[in-house]
C-alpha positions in Angstrom: 204.5 -107.1 -195.6 206.5 -107.0 -199.0 206.2 -110.0 -201.4 209.9 -109.8 -201.6 210.5 -111.2 -198.2 209.5 -114.7 -198.9 211.7 -114.6 -202.4 214.7 -113.2 -200.4 214.3 -116.1 -197.8 214.4 -118.7 -200.5 217.2 -117.0 -202.5 219.2 -117.0 -199.2 218.8 -120.8 -199.1 219.9 -121.0 -202.8 223.0 -118.8 -202.0 223.9 -121.0 -199.0 223.4 -124.2 -200.9 225.2 -122.8 -203.9 223.9 -125.4 -206.2 221.5 -128.3 -206.2 222.9 -131.4 -207.8 220.5 -134.0 -209.3 222.2 -137.3 -210.5 220.0 -139.2 -213.0 220.5 -142.3 -215.3 218.5 -141.2 -218.4 219.6 -142.6 -221.8 219.3 -141.2 -225.1 220.0 -137.4 -226.0 217.4 -134.9 -227.1 218.9 -132.7 -229.7 216.8 -129.5 -228.7 213.7 -128.0 -227.5 211.9 -124.5 -227.7 211.3 -122.0 -225.3 209.8 -118.5 -225.2 211.8 -115.4 -224.2 210.2 -112.6 -222.1 209.6 -110.6 -225.5 207.7 -113.7 -226.8 210.4 -114.7 -229.4 210.7 -118.6 -229.8 214.3 -119.6 -229.2 215.7 -123.0 -229.9 217.4 -124.4 -226.9 220.1 -127.2 -227.1 219.5 -129.8 -224.4 222.5 -132.1 -225.3 224.8 -130.6 -222.7 225.3 -132.2 -219.3 225.1 -129.1 -217.1 222.3 -126.4 -217.1 221.1 -123.8 -214.6 218.0 -121.9 -213.5 217.9 -118.4 -212.2 216.0 -118.6 -208.7 215.2 -114.9 -208.7 213.3 -115.2 -211.9 211.7 -118.6 -211.1 210.3 -117.4 -207.9 209.1 -114.0 -209.3 207.1 -116.0 -211.9 206.2 -119.3 -210.2 202.4 -119.1 -209.4 202.8 -121.5 -206.5 205.3 -119.3 -204.8 203.2 -116.2 -205.3 200.0 -117.9 -204.0 202.0 -118.9 -200.8 203.3 -115.4 -200.4 199.8 -114.2 -200.5 198.7 -116.8 -197.9 201.5 -115.8 -195.6 200.6 -112.2 -195.9 197.1 -112.9 -195.1 198.1 -114.8 -192.1 200.4 -112.0 -190.8 197.5 -109.6 -191.1 195.1 -111.7 -189.3 197.6 -112.3 -186.4 198.5 -108.6 -186.3 194.7 -107.8 -186.2 194.2 -110.3 -183.4 197.2 -108.9 -181.3 196.1 -105.3 -181.9 192.7 -105.9 -180.8 193.8 -107.5 -177.4 196.5 -104.7 -176.9 193.6 -102.0 -177.2 191.5 -103.9 -174.6 194.5 -104.0 -172.3 195.4 -100.4 -172.7 191.9 -99.5 -171.9 191.9 -101.4 -168.7 195.1 -99.8 -167.9 193.8 -96.3 -168.5 190.7 -97.2 -166.4 193.0 -98.4 -163.5 195.0 -95.0 -163.7 191.9 -92.8 -163.6 190.4 -94.6 -160.5 193.8 -94.4 -158.8 193.9 -90.7 -159.6 190.4 -90.3 -158.1 191.2 -92.4 -155.1 188.4 -94.8 -155.9 190.5 -97.9 -155.1 191.5 -99.3 -151.8 195.1 -100.4 -151.6 194.3 -104.1 -151.6 192.0 -103.5 -154.7 194.7 -101.6 -156.4 197.2 -104.5 -155.8 194.8 -106.9 -157.2 194.1 -105.0 -160.3 197.9 -104.4 -160.7 198.4 -108.2 -160.5 195.7 -108.9 -163.0 197.2 -106.3 -165.5 200.7 -107.8 -165.2 199.2 -111.2 -165.9 197.4 -110.0 -169.0 200.5 -108.2 -170.2 202.6 -111.4 -169.9 199.8 -113.2 -171.8 200.0 -110.6 -174.6 203.8 -111.0 -174.7 203.5 -114.7 -175.0 200.8 -114.5 -177.7 203.0 -112.1 -179.7 206.0 -114.6 -179.5 203.8 -117.5 -180.5 202.3 -115.8 -183.5 205.8 -114.8 -184.6 207.1 -118.3 -184.1 204.1 -119.7 -186.0 204.3 -117.4 -188.8 208.1 -118.2 -189.1 207.4 -121.9 -189.1 204.8 -121.5 -191.8 207.4 -119.4 -193.8 209.9 -122.2 -193.6 207.5 -124.8 -194.7 206.3 -122.7 -197.6 209.9 -122.2 -198.7 210.6 -126.0 -198.5 207.3 -126.8 -200.5 208.3 -124.4 -203.3 211.9 -125.6 -203.3 210.8 -129.3 -203.4 208.4 -128.8 -206.2 211.0 -127.1 -208.4 213.6 -130.1 -207.7 210.7 -132.7 -208.3 209.9 -131.0 -211.7 213.6 -131.0 -212.6 213.7 -134.7 -212.0 210.6 -135.5 -213.9 211.8 -133.6 -217.1 215.3 -135.0 -216.9 214.7 -138.0 -219.1 213.5 -135.6 -221.8 216.6 -133.5 -221.7 219.2 -135.8 -220.4 221.0 -133.3 -218.3 223.2 -134.6 -215.5 223.4 -131.4 -213.3 221.1 -128.4 -212.8 222.5 -125.4 -210.9 220.4 -122.9 -209.0 221.8 -119.3 -209.4 221.0 -116.1 -207.8 222.5 -112.5 -207.7 225.6 -112.8 -205.5 225.2 -116.6 -205.2 227.9 -119.3 -205.7 227.7 -119.3 -209.5 229.2 -115.9 -210.7 229.1 -116.7 -214.5 227.1 -119.2 -216.6 226.7 -119.2 -220.5 223.2 -118.2 -221.4 223.0 -121.2 -223.7 222.9 -123.2 -220.3 219.9 -121.3 -219.0 216.6 -123.2 -218.9 214.8 -120.8 -216.6 212.0 -120.0 -218.9 211.4 -123.7 -219.8 211.2 -124.5 -216.1 208.9 -121.6 -215.3 206.4 -122.7 -218.0 206.4 -126.2 -217.0 206.1 -125.5 -213.3 203.1 -123.2 -213.7 201.3 -125.6 -216.1 201.8 -128.4 -213.5 200.7 -126.3 -210.7 197.6 -125.2 -212.6 196.7 -128.7 -213.3 197.2 -129.7 -209.7 195.3 -126.7 -208.4 192.3 -127.3 -211.0 192.0 -130.9 -209.9 191.8 -130.0 -206.1 189.0 -127.5 -206.8 186.9 -130.1 -208.7 
């Protein structure tokens, strides 16, 4: 499973939603803040404007909480796949054994019918298990997506009084926002803050 599948799923949510609007009542304006670019250069960011945006592709690519959840989902998928594969091998062996006995004429007709019924029941159980595992993984993915999105929105609400913005848009390639001035981009600020908060929460849980 590729790490991009969870990213693409959440980006789809962002594209459908087009933008996430947060209304606040913060007073007082901050004239500026500093953020670091990908090259490590310190850039002065003006936060006196009312509208800003974050690039979801970039946030999700560097948000540790999201990356951890991707790893967890991948491990769950591998475990489910291993469980299903193991049961399928056992089933296939039973089918092969039945076929060999039939070829050698070692089973009565009544015995053959009973074995066939048992194999059909096991096959249905395997199909049901496969579907249940698929649905469970899909549900886990949806919940993970919502947790990541909720944490981003909560963090934006927490830092609003500091920057006094009125609206924060979520952009992605091919999404609803086709152009936005780079001066309105607070992606790096948000990534840094999200990771610091997530690390603190994770460290507290481990104590």
